[in-house]
N, C-alpha and C positions, 0 to 999 in steps of 0.2 A: 619489560619493566614499565610501570605506569608513571609517566612523567607529567601528566596533566594534574592541575589543581583539583583537589577533592571537591565534588559537587554536593549541593544541599537541595533538599526539597523546597518547593515554593509553597504558596498558600494552599492548604489542603482542602480540596473540594469534596473529598470522600475518602474513607479509610481510617485506620487506626494510626495515630501519630507515632507510637512506639514501633509498630510493625514497619512503617515506612522508613523510620530512622534506621532501624536495623538492616533493612533491605538496601538502603543507600550505602551503609557501611560495607556491606557485601559487594555492592556494585563498584564502589571506589577501590576495592582491593583487587578487582579483576585486571589482569594485564590487557593492554590494548594490542590486539593482534595486527591491526592495520590502521594507521593514521594517514589521512590524505589532506590534512588541513593546509598544506602548502600549495594545494591546487587553487585556481581561481574558482569563485562561485559562479552560479548561473548569472550571466550579465543582464542587468535590468533593461527593459525596453519601455519606451514612452507610450507607444501605441499598441493596441491589441492586434492579434493575428488569428486568422483561421487558415485552413489549408487551401491550396490553389486548385486542387482537382480531387475528384473522388477516387478512392482506392479500396480494394476488397481483399479479404483474407478468409480462408476456409480451413476448418479442421474438425476432427472428431469431437462430439459433444462431451462436456465434462460429466454430466449426470445421465447421459444416454449415449454411451460410447460407440454404439453401432450406427448412430446417426451422424450426419455432417451439418455443421452450423456455419453460416456465412456472416461475416461482419463487413459492413461497408462504411468507411469513414467518408463523410461528405462535408463540404464547406457549409456554413450557415450564417445567417444574419442575426440569429438569436445570440444573446450574450451567455457565455458559460458553456458547459459540456452537457449533452443530452443523449438519452437512449431512446430509440424508437423501434418498437416491435412491429416489423413489417407484416407479420402473420396476424396481427390484430389491427386491421385497418381503421377501426372506429375508436381506437385508444389514442390519447394524447401522448406526446413524448414525455419521458421521465427526466426531470432535471437532476443532474448529479449534485445532490445537496443532502445535508444531514437530516433534514426534515422528511426525506423520502426513504430513509432506512427502515426496512420492515423487520428484519431479523438478522442474526449473525450465525445461523445454523446451529446444528447440534453435533452429530457424529462427524460431519464434514464442516469444519468451521469456515465461514465465508460471509461476505457482506451481500445482502440481498436488498435491492432497491425496488420500490413499488410506488405507483401513483394511480389514483382512481380505483377501478375495479380490481378484485383479487387476482385476476389472471394477468394483469398488466405489470409483470415483475421481470427482473433479470437477476440471476444468481451469479455468484463468484465475480462480481464486478470489479473488485479491488485490483486485479491483475491488468485490467484495461484502464481504469480511471487514474491509476498511479502515474500513468504516462503524461498526465496533465502537468506534472511537476518536472520542469527541466527541458521541455520540448518546444517552447515558444508557440504554443497553441492555446489561445484563450477561449476560442469559440469553436465547437465541434459537434456535429450531429453524427451519432453512431447508430447506424441501421443494423438490426440484428433479426434474423428470421425465426428466432425462438427465444425462450427465456433461459436457455442453456448455452452459455458461451463455449467456444472451442478450446480444447487443450492442444498444446504444442510441445514437441520434444525439446524445443529451445526456450522454454519458459515463455516470456512475452517478447522475445527478440523479433519474431515474425511481425508483430504489431509495430514495434519500433521501426523496423525496416520499411514497412508500408507507409507509415506516417512521414518518414524521411523522403520517400519517393514522391509523396503528394505535394511537396513544395509548400510555400507560404504565401499568404495574401494579407497585406496590412489593412486593418480596419480603422476607420476614423473615429475611434473611441479611446480614451486614455486607459492605460493599465492601472488597475487599483491594487494597492498593497495593504495588507493588514498585519498587525502583530498583537500580542497580548499586552494588557496594561501593566501586568506584574507577573512574576513567575507563579505558575499554578501547577499543582500535582494532584493526580488521582491515584490512590493505592488500593490494593485488594489484600485479602487475608493471607494469600499464599506468597506474599512478598513481591507481587507484580506492581510496577508503577510506571506512570508516564508523566513527564513534566514538559511543559512548554514555557519558555522564557522569552522576554522581549528582544526585539532587534536592537542592537546597539551599534554605534559607529556611523560612518557617513554613507557607506555603500550598502543597500539592502541585500541581505544574504540569508540563506537558510542552511543551517548545519545540523547534522544528526550525530548523536552518540548513542549507539544501539548495542545492546547485549542480550544474549540468550543463555540459558543454563538448563540443559536437559540431562536426565539421569540415564543417558545412553551414549552411543558413540559420538553424538553431536557435542556433548559436554558444554563447556563454557566458551563463548566466542564474543568478541567485542570489536567493533569498527567505528571510526570517527571520520566523517567526511563532509564536504560541502555538497549541496545539491547542484549538479551541473549535468550537461548531457553525457559526458564521459562516464560519470558514476551511475547515472540512470541506466545507461546502456549496459554497464557491467552487472548491476543488480537485476536487470530484466532477464538475464540468462538463468538466474537462480530459480530452481523448481521448488514447488511445495514439498515439504518433508513430512513424513509420518513415521511413527514407531512400527516396528515389524509386527508387534502384537495387534495393532489396529488393522494392519493389512490382512493378517490372518482372520480377524473378526469379519472384515468385509467379504472375504472369500468363503466364509463358512456361515455362522449364525446370521450375519448381516444380510445374507441373500434373501431372507424372508421380506426385506423392505425393498420396494421397487427402486428408490433412489440409489441405494447402496448396490443392489444387484446389477444395476446398469451403469455403474461408474466407469468412466473411460480411463481410469488410471492404469498405467503400465510401468514396467521397470525403466522405461526411457523417459517418461514425462513427470515422474515424481522421484524424490530421494527417500530411500527407506533405510531407517537406522535400527540396527540390532543393538544389543546391550553394549558390546565392546567393539563392534565393527559395522561398517555399512553393508547392507545387503547388495547394493548395486554401486556403480562407479560414481563417486561424488565429483563435483566441479569446483572451480574457483579456488584452486590450491594456492596457499601462501606459506612458504617455509615448511612445506610438507603437511600442512593442515588445511583441510577443506573449510572455507568460510561461506560455503553456499547457503547454509541455513540462516546465518545472520544477515547476509546480503538480501535474501528473500524477505526476511522480516522487515528490514529497514526500508527497502525500496518498494517491493510489490505489495506489502501489507500496510506498513505505517504511512507511506506517502499516499497510498490509496485512501486511507482515512483522512489525511490532511486535505486531500482534494475535495472532500465533502464540504469544505468551507467554500460556498459558491460565490461566483462573480468577483473574486479577488485572489491574489497570490499571497500565501502566508509566508512571512519572513520572521526569523528569530532563531532560537536554538531549541532542539528537541532532544530529550533524554529518555530512553526507553529501556526497561529491564524486565524480561520475562513476560511482557504484556502481549495481548492478542486483540482480535477484532472487537470483542464486546467492550473491553476496557477503552480501546481507542475511540469507539463511537460514543461511549458514555462521556468521555472527556470533551469531545467536540460538542456534544449536546450541552455540557456544562458551560462552555464558553458563551453560548447564547442565553442560557438560563440566568447567568450571573453578569451578563453584559460586559464581557471581558475583552472583546476585540476592539481595536482602535486603528484608524488609518495611519499609514506611513507615507510621507511624501517622497517623490523621486527627486534626487539632487540634480 
């Protein structure tokens, strides 16, 4: 049963007001499968941190599954998170920022960052950069030996574990927090919407209310939680999901395209949904229902987009329904086009 107050859209940055209103009514009617609002949020820190030592993780490539890709996390004096293609020695590091988003993919939806020349890009970055939220790492250099990050059977947990093993080093720079000046919403014709609302109260917090609604075994799922390490760790285990029909397409007609033909997806590293049942074993079961897709959406996709706000931690409240990478990135872009971000002081 939904015990939370019905939510309303904010200032509309795009989309049809009537469609957004109807979608909000649908969203508000969804039962909340899991609420963790009684948990503490991520504790605010006064000074920035980087990692104390370099750590590496390797795995099969996402878009070239027969290859092996290595990621090395290194401490850095640069502010923010950065990607550095070690196979392109004359290319500058790519700052994790909305202005470096190149595309969000087509058949395989993902966030691609690029800076400088057309070869200096990294795909599927969201599953890496989402870890910026909730891990006390403000400054990080991510060395990668190709533009194709690795896939793991445990979602992004291998990356979380590596960053935990790396320790922390405090940097003599203050942590900066930002929020939105007013609630803002971006909606699409299919009923998708994303809303960011300002931080309120005395302790800076970030909370998410995320829901998905698929016409297959995934169905309707909704979770509400504060961003903290525990919830980041839970969501990091959630794999990308795909409909069974798309998997068949990739294994048949899609093989004429190099990127699809060489995809590293397996029954272990993605979740495949048929019409009325899952093709493989789902994870993150709650009361007999898998919440893996909505955990993936909330943590590894949505927080990945929020991490594109550079050089500051976003605080406030995020509400997401049926949204995806393109809508996420369009809204983050809109924050800058409309000058909607404002600093928040640490108490």
